[in-house]
N, C-alpha and C positions, 0 to 999 in steps of 0.2 A: 249323886251328880249335884253340883250347885248348878243355880239357873246361869250364870254366870258362864259357866262352862259348855251348858248347854247351846246358851245365844250363840257365843262367838265359834262352836264346836260346825252349827248348822249356819254360821256366816259363811264359813272358808270352805266347807261342801257346796254351798250354794255357788261360792267363786270358782272353785275346780270344775265342776260338773258343769259350768260357762267354758272355762278357759278349755276342756277336753275336748266340746262340742263343736268350739272354733276351730279348736286343733285337726279336728277331722274332715269341717270342710277344708281347711288349707290343703292337706294330703289328698285330697281328689281334686285341689284347684288351685296349683303350686303357684299358679301366676298375679290368684287373687292375695296379695300381700294384707288386703284389711285383717283377714283371716288369723293370721300369725299374728298381726300387731294387736287384736282384738284378745288372743287367747295368753300374750303374754301379760296384757296388761290386766288379765284375771286371773291367771296366776300368782305376780304382783300384790294383789290387794288380797289373796287368799293366805299368802307370807306373811303381809301385813295382820291380818285376824290372829293368825298362832302365834304371830311375835304380842298382839296385844293382849291375845289370854296368857304368855307367859309375864309379862308386864304386872298382870292383876295379880298374880298368885308368886311375885319372887318378895324374896326374904331379906335380902340384906345386897348393898349399893353397887357390888362386881354383878352381879348375874341382872342388876335392874339396866345398868349400864350398859351390857353385851346385849340384853333385850331392845332394848332403845335405839341402839344401833343398826341392830339387824332389821328393827321395824321401820326405820327412816331409808336403809338400802331397797326395802321391799316398796317403801312410798318412790323412790327413786326411780326403779324400774316401770311403777305402775303410769307415773307422771309421764313420764320419757316416751314411753311408746302410746301412750293418750295422744300425747301432743301431735305424734306421725301418722297414729291412725286417722283423725279429726284429718289433716292434713291430706293422706289419701281419699277417706272416707268422702267428704264433702267437696273436694277437689275446689276449693274457694280460699282454703286459708292463706295466710300470705307465712311462703318459705321462710326468709330473714329471720320472722318470730322465732318459726320453730326450731331453728341455729340457735337463736337467742334464747328463748329457754332451755331449751338440752346444754346449751354450756353452763347457765349459772345453777341448774342444778346439778351437774357435773363438778361446778367448783364446791357446792355443799357437798357431794358426796367424798369428797378429799376431806373435806372438814371435817366430817362426821367420823371418816372409819380413821384419819389423824388424830381424834381427840380420846383422852379416855373417858369422856362422860357423854360422847354423842356431841350432833353439832347442837342441842337442846341446850345443854345445861354448859358451863365453862367448869364446874364444879357439883356434885351432887352433896347437900352438908347432909339428909335423912332422908329416912322412906317415912312414912306417917300412913295408917292405916283406917282407911275410910269404910264406914258402914253404910248398905245400903236401905231405901225405906224398911226392906222386907228380912233384913237383919243380917247378910250374906256380905263379909267384908273384902278389901279390894287394896290392892296400895299405888301410894302415887309418891312421887318424888319431890323433895323442896331440895332448892338451890338457885344460884343465879344464873343467868339467863346468857349463853354462850355468844358472844358477836358477832360470828360467824352463821348464825340462823338469822338473822336480815337478809345475805344471800337469797334463804330458802323463801322469805316472805316475800321479798321482792317478785323473785320469780312466781310464786304464787298470784300475785296481784298481774302480771305477765300474763298468765296461762287465762286467767277471766276474761280478760280484752281480747285474749285470741282465739278464746272460743264463743265468744259473742259477734265478733267483726267476723267472724266463718260461715257461725250460722246465717249472720243479717246477710251476706253475701250471698249466701245458696238459696235462702228467701227471695232473695231480689231475682236470685237464676231460674226460679220455678220449684227449687225442691223443697216446696214448704213443708211438706209433710215431715221429710225427711229432717229439716232446720228446726221444727217444734219437738218432735220425741227424743232424737238422736243427739241435739245440740243442747233442748233444754233440761237434759238428763246428767248431761258432762259439768252444766251451770250448776246443776241444784248440787252433785259431788263437789265442785269444787267452794262453793259456798259455805254446806256444811262442814265439810273438812277442811277446809285453809280459815273457817273463822274458828270453830271449836274449839280446835287442836290449840293453835297459841294463848286460846282461853287457858285451857289447862293447863300449858307450860309455863303461864304465867301468874299460877294459881288462882287463879279469878273464880273458876270453878273447881268444884272438886268430883268428877262423874271419871270413866275411862274414857281412854282415846276410842274414840268413834269412827275412826277413817273406813275401815273395812265395813263400818254399816251405809256407812255414806254411798261409798262403790255400790251397795244393790239396788241405787235408784238407776246407774248407768245397765247392770245387768237385767232389769225388771226392763227398762225401757227397748235393749238390743234383744231381748228375749220375742216382746213385743212385735219387733221388726222383723227376726227370723223366720216367726209363726204366721207374721203375714208375708212374708214372700216364700213360705214354705206352701199356702194358700193360694198363691198365685202363682208359683213354679206349678204347682197341679191343675189350674184351669189350663195357662198355658201350654201344657201336657194332653191336654183331651182336645182343646183346640189343635196343636199343631197333628195329634193322631186323626182328627175328621180331618182336616187339613191334605193329611197325607195321604187319606181314603181316597177323598176327593180326585185328589193327581193321580193316584194309580189308578183309580177307575178310567180317568179319562186316558191316561197313556194307553190303556190297556183295548182302547176300542176306536181311539184315534185314527184317522188312516197316513199316519204321519210314520215313518220307520225310525222309531227311538232307541240306541242302545247308551246303557252306562257302562263306561268306560275307567278302571280301573286306573295306578303307578305304572304296573306294567303295561299298559297298553290291551291288556285281555278286557272281554267283554263279560259283566256281572250280570246284567240285566239285556233283557232284548223284549219291547213287545210283540203281540202276537204277529202284526202287520208287516216287522222285522220277518221275521218270520216265515211267514206267506211269499213274500217280495221274495226271500233270499233263496226259499224252497228247501233252508235248513229247522229240523224241530227247536221247539229254546232249549230242550238241554244240549243238544250238538253243539249252539252257541255259545252258551255258558262255558267261559276259560277261555276260549278261540280270540286270537287276534286280529282285531278287527281289519287292521292294517293289513291280514291275509284276503280279505273278502274285497280288498281294494283292487281296481287296477292300475292305483299308481297312486300313494302317499299324498293326502291334500295338505304337507306342508314344505316335505324336502322329498325331490323325487327319488333321491339317494336314503333315507331315511328309510329302514327296514322296519322299524319298530315304531308305535304313537309315541313312548317317552321320549325319543329322538327328535321329534316335532313338539311335543311337551317344553323341552329348554327353549327355544325358539317364541315369539308370540304364535296365540294357535290363531287360526284366521276362525274370523264369526259366520262368516258366509264362503261358501266354496260347492264347485262343483267335481264331483269325483263317482266314476265309475264304479257299483256294486259289481263283482262277477256271479253268481247265481250258482246252485249246487249243480244243475246242467249246461253252466258253461257262458250263458247266455248274459249281454251286460245290460247293465240298467242304468240310466243318465239316473244320478242323485243328486240335489240343489243339497248341501248338508250345512246346519246351523249346530253350530260350536260351543258350549259353555263352559267355560274351568266350573271343576268341583273342587273349593277346601273341605279342608279337617276343621277339626275343634282350634288348631292353633292357627287357622288360615295360611296351611299350605296346600299345595295342589295336590288333592287326591284323586283325579284323575278327571273325564271330561262326561259332560254329558251330547250327545249327540241326536240331532234330530233331522232326519232325512226327507224329503218329498221329493217322490217318482214323478219326473219330467218327460220319462221315454216317450208317452204318446203324446203329448203336449207337442213336443219339439219334433216328433213324424208329422203331427198337425200342420204345422210352422213349416215345415219342408214341400208338406206337398199344398198348402198354401200358398205358399213363392210359386212355383212349378206350376199352378193352376193360372198365378196372375201374371208370370210371363207366357204360357200360351196364350192367356186371353189378350195382351197386348199380340202378341205376333197375329192373333186371329183379326184385329181391330186396325193393324197395320195393312193385314190383305184385304182389308173392308174400305179402308177409307182408301185406298191406290186401287181397289175395283172401282171407284166411281170415276176415279182418273185413268180408267182403262182408255175412253171417247180421246178425250185429252191427249192421252200419251200417242196413241193410233196416230191422231193428227201431229202431232210431234215427232213421230217417227217417219210419217208416210211424207211428209216433205223436203227430208234430208234426201232420203232415198229414192222419191221420186226425180229429184233433181242429178242425185248419181246415175240414173237408168237413162236418164235425157243425157245429160253428158258424154257417157260411154260410150251411146248410138250414135252420139255427134262426132266422138274420136274415131269410132270406127269407119265412121264415111269418109273423112278426112284423109286417114290413112289410107284408104283405096283411090283416093285421087289422085292423079299425075301432075305435077309435083308434090307428095303430102306438105302441107301449112303447119310445120313444126311447132311455129311461136304460139299460133292458134292451140294446136295440139295440149304446148304446154302450159297456158291459160287452162284447158278444161280441164288436164291432169290435176292442178292447182285447186280450182274447186271440188274436183272430186274428192281432195283429199281433207279440206275446209268442211262440207258435207259431211263425212265420212267422218271428222272429229266431233261434229255438233252431234249426231246419231250416236255416239257413243257416249258422253257425256248425257245426254237423255237415259241411256241405257244403265249407262251407271251409279243415274242417281236412283232410278229406280232400283236395281240391286241394293243399294245403302239403306231403303227405305225400308225393303224386306228380310234384311238382316237379320237375324236372331243370336241368340246368346246374353251375356250377363253386360253389364250397363258398363264400359268403359267411360272414365272421367276423362275429361281433355280439357287443355287452355285453345278456348275458338272465340272468333268474334262471332258476336251474335246477329249482325247486320248484315254479315257475307253468307250466315246459315238463313236468315230471312229473307235473303236474296235468293237462295238454293232453291226457297219453297215455292216463292212466284212463280221461278223460272218453271217448275215441275205444272203449279196449276194454270200454266198460261192460255194451255188450250181450253179449258174450260173457262175462263175467267174471258176468254175473247168470245168463244161461243157464244156465251149470255150477255155479251155486250155490255161487262159490267166496268168502271170506271176504276181501277185499283191504284190509289195511290201511296207510296211510300215514302215517311218523312222519320229519318235515322238521323240521329245528333252526330255529326260527323267525330272521327276520336273514340266512339267508345271502347271503354276499357275490356277486357278479354273477362269471359267469363268459366268458371272452371266446374264444368256438368257432363252429363252425356251429349253428344250433339244431336246423333241420332235420336234420343228420346226428346231434346226442345224443338227439335223439328218436327216431330210426331203430333208434338204439343201444338205449334203454330198450324200446322197442317190443319188439326183437327179442327181449329178456330177460323180459320180460313173457309174450311168445306161448310161450315156451320154460317159462317156469313156469305157465302155464295147462295148456298139454300132460301135466306132470310130473304136478300136482294132479289132474289128471281119472282117475287110478287109482286115487287113495282113494276111499274111500265117502263120501257125499255128506255133510253134516257135519261131516266133517273135513278138509278143501279149504281149507287157508291159504297165501297170498301177503304179505310185507309187502315192500314198497318205502320205503327208507331214505335220506337224505342228510345228510350231516352235513359239519363242515370237519375235514380231518386233514391234518397235516402241513403247513399252508398249500396246498391244497388242497381242493375240493369233491370229497369223496367219495360216489357212488349204490354204494346195494346193493341185490340183487334178490333175496330171499330163498324159497324155496318148502319147503312141508314132504313133497315125492314123494321117491321112492323115492330119490333123491342118484345119484353117477355112479360109477360100477365105477372101483377104482382107475387100472389098465391103462390106462382111457382119460382121465386127467384130463390127460397131455401132450399129448396129439394133439386136443384139445376143439377150441383155433381155429386146429385144421389147414384149409384148404380139399378142399372134397370130404369131410368127416369128417362124420359125423353119425350122434347116437343114435336117431334116428328113422326108419323104413320109408320115410317119406314125405318125409322132410326133402331138402334138395341141398347141406347140408354148407358151405354160403356164408353163411349171415346171420352165426354165429360170427366167423368169419375176416375177413367184411367190417368187422363191428364192432371186432373190434382194429383194424383199420388204421384205421379214422377214428379213435379214440381216440389213438394211439401216435401217428397224425398231427397232431393236435391239443395234441401235449406231452403226453399223461396215461398211463397202466398199466391195464392189465382183465388181473384172473385170476377163476380158479374154485376153490372148496372146496365138501368135505363138511361140513356144519354137526352141530354137536358132538349135537345134537338129534335131527338124521334132516334128508334133502333137502338141495338144493345151495345154494352161496352164490356166487352172482357179482356182481362186484364192479369199479368202475375212475373214473377219476377226471378231474379235469378242472382245468386251472390259472385261477386267481382272477385277474381280470380289476387291471391296475395300478390303484394308488392317483391319484386327480386328475383322474376322468372321471366326468362325470354320467351317473345313473343312466338310462334311457331309461324 
């Protein structure tokens, strides 16, 4: 077998092997069109290698013309596939250039098939046998150039500019390795094939056509890239496997409920903690619909299966009760993540749940304890007012008794003085109403239950508190002043709770000023609008608060009094902040402490109660 036959056969085999490899890659990844284009490109090169070998062995003009047309057709397939391969592979090529080159080569192909001597020659005058330096002969044609060959030559120049432009743009975009290896190999192919073949056509050099051998530069470069990608893929696969092991280890030991759910809503993975909380074994959970374990679906209360919920937006954070094997209900906060397949279609979900049953129960118990503590504090506060309330009730009751005795004596006289009796009865009614008001305010302050917000006037609520504490204030000889801004807006809060705050602050102030001599005991309660809020201030002229105690004054169980429980101010702060206000304390410049708190103004457009 001749050396020429061996060389061109090996070149064709290399191109075919390259084509088959890339066809297999395309079959496994149909959406990756670059593999199909590179395979077509290599098939064109292999067909061209066979055609070039056929031309070398041709003995007559007719067979040479046929072989030349086939070779040019193979070059057309190679070049057009290469142009669109570059367009997809780099992502930086200009589409209009690819279209223009394809059109020019299509024109050249039509001319090649329509001409009896191909697009290279308008006629073939004869064939010549050329001897290689090792003594083997091959065939070359002699004849004038076909004018349509100019279209193919112009298209080759455009291809070179197209490849260089795409490679430079890819370099600038950061794909430098790809631009150098693949772009450089294609440029080498275009230069070698595009310069050598026209010189052979023109008879300036007497060698066989080497288009297929020039394509080996592309084969080598892309084989290198394929091997490099395979090495990287192996490394990435090992990293992914290591990452999967870490994640699986984490999921197996994390104290969270983890469930993998497929498209049909069936569990395909459940971690040990999920099995522990649900009471089912992991084998029993496998294949079970997740929604069968939930008291209600988390997307649609009417959706019996997870796929129905997956058709809409999947909630990323939702609470749904898990019904355990023994029928108990566990409060679970779920976080859901949609899982996609290799085609980016929904393949199911990964649902991670946090069991908040115990924490919710603890929160409920804490709220209950807080409410009980508030009732205890109200009782404690009013216990301090027991003597004052006794004084307040004693006065109207004594007056009622005296008036009733006087009326009895008048009724026994002859004739009875009905005008005087009528006046005495009016006094009895007035005193009875006064006692009733005292009792009503006492009942309100002792009332328990949930906070009921209402719209009320702060100045009226403050006046009620001052009236309740009037006996204590009078007994301690305290000068109590109230500076209430006229026309204060209504607030939206719990009236009883706000009165409790004012009462706590007032009693603290009373205790503080008792240390002063009689005649120097002053307390001022002020209320005004400040920065869109109603600001209430309780100021006394007592000894004030030690600076080191100011930061802790609102902490639970911290008290400046030996008899105090240390809860009054803590509860006051919780009440104020729960209503959207703020409470603070400071020592006044003229002496004494000044407690302040704010309450939000009720929104406009509501009728005043």
